[in-house]
FIMARZA-991564 format. One record per residue (C-alpha): x, y, z; residue number from 1; residue in three letters. Coordinates in pm, 1 decimal, always signed. Example, Ala and Ser with C-alpha at 12.3 -4.5 7.8 and 13.67 -1.06 7.14 Angstrom:
// residues 2
<east: +1230.0&north: -450.0&up: +780.0&pos: 1&code: ALA> $
<east: +1367.0&north: -106.0&up: +714.0&pos: 2&code: SER> $
// end
This chain:
// residues 183
<east: +18.2&north: +0.4&up: +9.3&pos: 1&code: MET> $
<east: +141.8&north: +325.6&up: -100.7&pos: 2&code: SER> $
<east: +66.6&north: +653.2&up: +101.1&pos: 3&code: ALA> $
<east: -205.5&north: +887.8&up: +88.7&pos: 4&code: PRO> $
<east: -206.3&north: +1140.7&up: -201.5&pos: 5&code: MET> $
<east: -394.6&north: +1471.7&up: -161.3&pos: 6&code: GLU> $
<east: -530.3&north: +1640.3&up: -485.4&pos: 7&code: ILE> $
<east: -656.4&north: +1937.4&up: -501.8&pos: 8&code: SER> $
<east: -947.5&north: +2077.1&up: -705.9&pos: 9&code: GLY> $
<east: -732.2&north: +2283.0&up: -866.0&pos: 10&code: HIS> $
<east: -401.5&north: +2063.9&up: -1008.2&pos: 11&code: GLU> $
<east: -296.1&north: +2052.1&up: -1341.8&pos: 12&code: ARG> $
<east: +3.7&north: +1911.1&up: -1509.7&pos: 13&code: GLY> $
<east: +72.8&north: +1647.5&up: -1259.0&pos: 14&code: VAL> $
<east: +139.0&north: +1255.8&up: -1357.2&pos: 15&code: LEU> $
<east: +117.1&north: +1002.4&up: -1115.3&pos: 16&code: ARG> $
<east: +308.2&north: +669.1&up: -1233.9&pos: 17&code: LEU> $
<east: +250.8&north: +313.8&up: -1059.6&pos: 18&code: PHE> $
<east: +332.6&north: -46.0&up: -1116.0&pos: 19&code: ALA> $
<east: +75.3&north: -321.9&up: -1138.1&pos: 20&code: VAL> $
<east: +183.8&north: -589.5&up: -923.8&pos: 21&code: ASP> $
<east: -28.4&north: -855.8&up: -1107.4&pos: 22&code: LEU> $
<east: +122.5&north: -1173.9&up: -1304.1&pos: 23&code: ASN> $
<east: +34.2&north: -1161.1&up: -1691.3&pos: 24&code: ALA> $
<east: -284.0&north: -1292.2&up: -1739.8&pos: 25&code: GLU> $
<east: -446.6&north: -1072.0&up: -1431.2&pos: 26&code: GLU> $
<east: -242.9&north: -780.8&up: -1533.3&pos: 27&code: ALA> $
<east: -388.2&north: -808.3&up: -1941.4&pos: 28&code: VAL> $
<east: -736.3&north: -806.9&up: -1734.9&pos: 29&code: GLU> $
<east: -717.4&north: -530.8&up: -1505.3&pos: 30&code: PHE> $
<east: -567.0&north: -313.1&up: -1776.6&pos: 31&code: ALA> $
<east: -843.9&north: -392.6&up: -2038.4&pos: 32&code: GLU> $
<east: -1133.8&north: -405.6&up: -1819.9&pos: 33&code: THR> $
<east: -1063.2&north: -183.4&up: -1517.8&pos: 34&code: GLY> $
<east: -1220.0&north: +122.1&up: -1685.0&pos: 35&code: ALA> $
<east: -1524.2&north: -18.8&up: -1681.3&pos: 36&code: GLU> $
<east: -1531.6&north: -257.5&up: -1373.1&pos: 37&code: THR> $
<east: -1401.8&north: +49.0&up: -1138.8&pos: 38&code: GLY> $
<east: -1112.4&north: -161.7&up: -1056.9&pos: 39&code: ALA> $
<east: -894.4&north: +125.3&up: -1158.3&pos: 40&code: TRP> $
<east: -1074.6&north: +361.0&up: -932.5&pos: 41&code: GLN> $
<east: -1100.2&north: +84.8&up: -639.2&pos: 42&code: ASP> $
<east: -700.3&north: +15.9&up: -644.3&pos: 43&code: ALA> $
<east: -639.1&north: +432.3&up: -625.1&pos: 44&code: LEU> $
<east: -873.1&north: +442.7&up: -377.0&pos: 45&code: GLY> $
<east: -1040.4&north: +758.8&up: -594.0&pos: 46&code: ALA> $
<east: -1350.5&north: +907.3&up: -479.3&pos: 47&code: ALA> $
<east: -1420.4&north: +1007.0&up: -871.8&pos: 48&code: ALA> $
<east: -1207.4&north: +905.0&up: -1171.1&pos: 49&code: LEU> $
<east: -1238.7&north: +992.4&up: -1535.0&pos: 50&code: ASN> $
<east: -1095.8&north: +681.0&up: -1665.6&pos: 51&code: ALA> $
<east: -1012.4&north: +897.4&up: -2024.9&pos: 52&code: THR> $
<east: -680.3&north: +995.9&up: -1891.6&pos: 53&code: PHE> $
<east: -574.7&north: +673.0&up: -1738.0&pos: 54&code: VAL> $
<east: -328.4&north: +520.6&up: -1883.7&pos: 55&code: GLN> $
<east: -258.6&north: +123.0&up: -1803.4&pos: 56&code: VAL> $
<east: -29.7&north: -81.3&up: -2065.9&pos: 57&code: PHE> $
<east: +274.2&north: -379.7&up: -2077.3&pos: 58&code: ASP> $
<east: +585.2&north: -173.9&up: -2086.1&pos: 59&code: LEU> $
<east: +688.2&north: -389.3&up: -2317.9&pos: 60&code: GLN> $
<east: +474.2&north: -241.1&up: -2597.6&pos: 61&code: ASP> $
<east: +725.5&north: +63.7&up: -2559.4&pos: 62&code: LEU> $
<east: +953.4&north: -132.2&up: -2754.4&pos: 63&code: GLU> $
<east: +1258.5&north: +44.4&up: -2782.4&pos: 64&code: ASP> $
<east: +1146.1&north: +379.6&up: -2684.7&pos: 65&code: LEU> $
<east: +1127.1&north: +281.8&up: -2317.5&pos: 66&code: GLY> $
<east: +936.4&north: +414.4&up: -2005.6&pos: 67&code: LEU> $
<east: +1165.0&north: +712.5&up: -1964.1&pos: 68&code: PRO> $
<east: +1154.1&north: +847.3&up: -2326.5&pos: 69&code: ALA> $
<east: +812.9&north: +787.1&up: -2341.2&pos: 70&code: TYR> $
<east: +748.8&north: +1012.9&up: -1992.5&pos: 71&code: LEU> $
<east: +969.1&north: +1309.0&up: -2166.1&pos: 72&code: ALA> $
<east: +808.1&north: +1279.3&up: -2521.5&pos: 73&code: GLN> $
<east: +461.2&north: +1168.5&up: -2465.3&pos: 74&code: GLY> $
<east: +378.0&north: +1312.5&up: -2166.8&pos: 75&code: GLN> $
<east: +615.0&north: +1609.9&up: -2121.9&pos: 76&code: ASN> $
<east: +785.6&north: +1530.2&up: -1816.0&pos: 77&code: ILE> $
<east: +1129.2&north: +1787.1&up: -1786.6&pos: 78&code: PRO> $
<east: +1464.8&north: +1566.1&up: -1824.1&pos: 79&code: ALA> $
<east: +1593.8&north: +1655.2&up: -1495.7&pos: 80&code: ASP> $
<east: +1272.1&north: +1488.6&up: -1305.7&pos: 81&code: GLN> $
<east: +1322.2&north: +1145.4&up: -1524.4&pos: 82&code: ILE> $
<east: +1728.8&north: +1168.6&up: -1499.3&pos: 83&code: ASP> $
<east: +1652.5&north: +1137.9&up: -1093.7&pos: 84&code: GLN> $
<east: +1458.4&north: +811.8&up: -1162.6&pos: 85&code: MET> $
<east: +1596.5&north: +675.4&up: -1464.9&pos: 86&code: ARG> $
<east: +1751.9&north: +409.9&up: -1259.7&pos: 87&code: GLY> $
<east: +1446.4&north: +297.6&up: -1102.8&pos: 88&code: GLN> $
<east: +1225.1&north: +333.2&up: -1398.9&pos: 89&code: LEU> $
<east: +1456.0&north: +96.8&up: -1648.0&pos: 90&code: ASP> $
<east: +1442.0&north: -151.1&up: -1391.3&pos: 91&code: ARG> $
<east: +1066.1&north: -184.4&up: -1404.0&pos: 92&code: LEU> $
<east: +911.8&north: -460.6&up: -1591.3&pos: 93&code: ASP> $
<east: +515.6&north: -550.2&up: -1656.3&pos: 94&code: GLY> $
<east: +231.5&north: -355.2&up: -1651.3&pos: 95&code: TYR> $
<east: +234.9&north: +3.2&up: -1538.5&pos: 96&code: VAL> $
<east: -77.4&north: +291.2&up: -1452.0&pos: 97&code: LEU> $
<east: -29.7&north: +624.1&up: -1559.7&pos: 98&code: VAL> $
<east: -282.1&north: +855.5&up: -1397.7&pos: 99&code: VAL> $
<east: -265.1&north: +1235.0&up: -1514.7&pos: 100&code: THR> $
<east: -464.0&north: +1538.0&up: -1349.2&pos: 101&code: SER> $
<east: -747.0&north: +1540.6&up: -1576.9&pos: 102&code: GLY> $
<east: -867.4&north: +1173.4&up: -1412.8&pos: 103&code: ALA> $
<east: -990.8&north: +1355.7&up: -1144.9&pos: 104&code: PHE> $
<east: -1189.6&north: +1657.5&up: -1279.4&pos: 105&code: ALA> $
<east: -1127.7&north: +1900.2&up: -1049.7&pos: 106&code: GLY> $
<east: -1274.5&north: +1674.9&up: -783.4&pos: 107&code: HIS> $
<east: -1049.3&north: +1711.7&up: -482.4&pos: 108&code: PRO> $
<east: -985.1&north: +1410.9&up: -290.7&pos: 109&code: GLN> $
<east: -733.3&north: +1166.8&up: -114.9&pos: 110&code: THR> $
<east: -607.2&north: +862.6&up: -311.0&pos: 111&code: LEU> $
<east: -529.6&north: +553.6&up: -119.1&pos: 112&code: ARG> $
<east: -341.9&north: +351.1&up: -359.1&pos: 113&code: PRO> $
<east: -354.8&north: -29.5&up: -270.4&pos: 114&code: SER> $
<east: -266.9&north: -394.4&up: -419.7&pos: 115&code: ALA> $
<east: -244.3&north: -397.9&up: -685.5&pos: 116&code: PRO> $
<east: -70.0&north: -81.3&up: -744.6&pos: 117&code: LEU> $
<east: +248.8&north: +29.3&up: -610.9&pos: 118&code: ARG> $
<east: +366.7&north: +385.4&up: -657.6&pos: 119&code: HIS> $
<east: +665.2&north: +469.5&up: -791.3&pos: 120&code: ILE> $
<east: +696.4&north: +843.5&up: -858.0&pos: 121&code: ALA> $
<east: +503.8&north: +1199.4&up: -940.1&pos: 122&code: THR> $
<east: +598.7&north: +1367.2&up: -1201.3&pos: 123&code: PHE> $
<east: +511.9&north: +1729.7&up: -1287.3&pos: 124&code: PHE> $
<east: +462.6&north: +1854.2&up: -1649.2&pos: 125&code: GLU> $
<east: +678.0&north: +2103.3&up: -1812.9&pos: 126&code: ASP> $
<east: +380.6&north: +2348.1&up: -1856.8&pos: 127&code: ILE> $
<east: +472.3&north: +2661.7&up: -2062.5&pos: 128&code: GLU> $
<east: +325.7&north: +2965.2&up: -1876.4&pos: 129&code: HIS> $
<east: +179.1&north: +3254.4&up: -2117.8&pos: 130&code: ALA> $
<east: +389.2&north: +3568.9&up: -2202.0&pos: 131&code: ARG> $
<east: +288.9&north: +3877.3&up: -2249.9&pos: 132&code: PHE> $
<east: +488.2&north: +4170.6&up: -2459.6&pos: 133&code: ALA> $
<east: +466.2&north: +4479.6&up: -2270.9&pos: 134&code: PRO> $
<east: +200.1&north: +4707.7&up: -2360.1&pos: 135&code: LEU> $
<east: +343.8&north: +5044.1&up: -2577.9&pos: 136&code: PRO> $
<east: +378.0&north: +5335.5&up: -2393.0&pos: 137&code: TYR> $
<east: +184.3&north: +5660.6&up: -2516.2&pos: 138&code: ASP> $
<east: +295.3&north: +6004.6&up: -2383.3&pos: 139&code: ASP> $
<east: -43.7&north: +6128.7&up: -2468.2&pos: 140&code: THR> $
<east: -227.3&north: +5889.9&up: -2227.0&pos: 141&code: ALA> $
<east: -13.7&north: +6036.1&up: -1927.3&pos: 142&code: ALA> $
<east: -141.0&north: +6352.0&up: -1972.3&pos: 143&code: GLN> $
<east: -355.7&north: +6534.0&up: -1689.8&pos: 144&code: SER> $
<east: -713.4&north: +6669.9&up: -1753.2&pos: 145&code: ALA> $
<east: -527.6&north: +7016.3&up: -1632.5&pos: 146&code: ASP> $
<east: -292.6&north: +6984.3&up: -1959.1&pos: 147&code: THR> $
<east: -590.4&north: +6859.6&up: -2190.1&pos: 148&code: ALA> $
<east: -770.7&north: +7083.4&up: -2426.8&pos: 149&code: PRO> $
<east: -1064.1&north: +7288.2&up: -2329.1&pos: 150&code: ALA> $
<east: -1357.0&north: +7189.8&up: -2490.4&pos: 151&code: PRO> $
<east: -1504.3&north: +7451.8&up: -2790.7&pos: 152&code: LYS> $
<east: -1750.7&north: +7702.8&up: -2665.2&pos: 153&code: PRO> $
<east: -2078.1&north: +7653.5&up: -2846.5&pos: 154&code: ARG> $
<east: -2101.2&north: +7883.4&up: -3135.9&pos: 155&code: SER> $
<east: -2407.7&north: +8148.8&up: -3161.1&pos: 156&code: ASP> $
<east: -2494.4&north: +7921.4&up: -3534.1&pos: 157&code: ALA> $
<east: -2580.3&north: +7619.1&up: -3352.2&pos: 158&code: ALA> $
<east: -2776.5&north: +7787.5&up: -3113.9&pos: 159&code: MET> $
<east: -2969.8&north: +7943.7&up: -3358.1&pos: 160&code: SER> $
<east: -3028.0&north: +7656.9&up: -3545.0&pos: 161&code: GLY> $
<east: -3146.9&north: +7450.9&up: -3212.7&pos: 162&code: ARG> $
<east: -3375.7&north: +7744.1&up: -3148.8&pos: 163&code: VAL> $
<east: -3502.0&north: +7736.5&up: -3504.1&pos: 164&code: ALA> $
<east: -3537.2&north: +7385.6&up: -3496.3&pos: 165&code: MET> $
<east: -3796.6&north: +7419.5&up: -3201.6&pos: 166&code: ILE> $
<east: -3977.9&north: +7685.2&up: -3323.6&pos: 167&code: CYS> $
<east: -4055.9&north: +7478.8&up: -3668.1&pos: 168&code: LEU> $
<east: -4141.4&north: +7195.7&up: -3457.0&pos: 169&code: LEU> $
<east: -4375.4&north: +7404.9&up: -3262.9&pos: 170&code: PHE> $
<east: -4551.6&north: +7562.1&up: -3573.5&pos: 171&code: LEU> $
<east: -4576.4&north: +7204.6&up: -3728.9&pos: 172&code: PHE> $
<east: -4764.8&north: +7080.8&up: -3435.2&pos: 173&code: LEU> $
<east: -5002.8&north: +7435.3&up: -3427.9&pos: 174&code: PHE> $
<east: -5100.5&north: +7396.7&up: -3783.6&pos: 175&code: VAL> $
<east: -5154.4&north: +7007.0&up: -3684.6&pos: 176&code: PHE> $
<east: -5421.9&north: +7095.9&up: -3424.5&pos: 177&code: ALA> $
<east: -5588.2&north: +7357.5&up: -3650.3&pos: 178&code: PHE> $
<east: -5619.3&north: +7113.6&up: -3947.4&pos: 179&code: VAL> $
<east: -5744.4&north: +6851.8&up: -3696.0&pos: 180&code: TRP> $
<east: -6032.1&north: +7041.2&up: -3559.7&pos: 181&code: MET> $
<east: -6129.6&north: +7184.4&up: -3861.6&pos: 182&code: ALA> $
<east: -6147.2&north: +6811.6&up: -3996.4&pos: 183&code: GLY> $
// end
């Protein structure tokens, strides 16, 4: 049995590697039916598990690639983390179970892995964070309200136009009222 593992609700980019300690026939059945039967969830001691983000496979399937290269190339695990575990990773044989953060779908929980799983390592993906270029500086934005140009005064022509428009509207309504009363 492995030590309990706390999963936060916002975990991203974490990969947990487990050895599957079963004989060949049992390991094949565990790999092929574990998602449907709930065996993976039970063995992990997980409250919730999205099996889409769980892989169980025979290390022989990696052929010449090997587990360290699979983790580096296929799972984006940094080389320095793999190098620290290389000896142990190279000695593994049989089946392994790989669980990524997506398997927990944002549900905080405590994993309590048990037989047939044995925790090997927890890795952290090399996540490229977004980088933003600085915004261009514009001197005009730094001007204070005191230095801003004063608004233009209203012209006499604009004021006369408004008065004329109101007079015409009044005359229209006045004529309309007379025509309506006469009709």
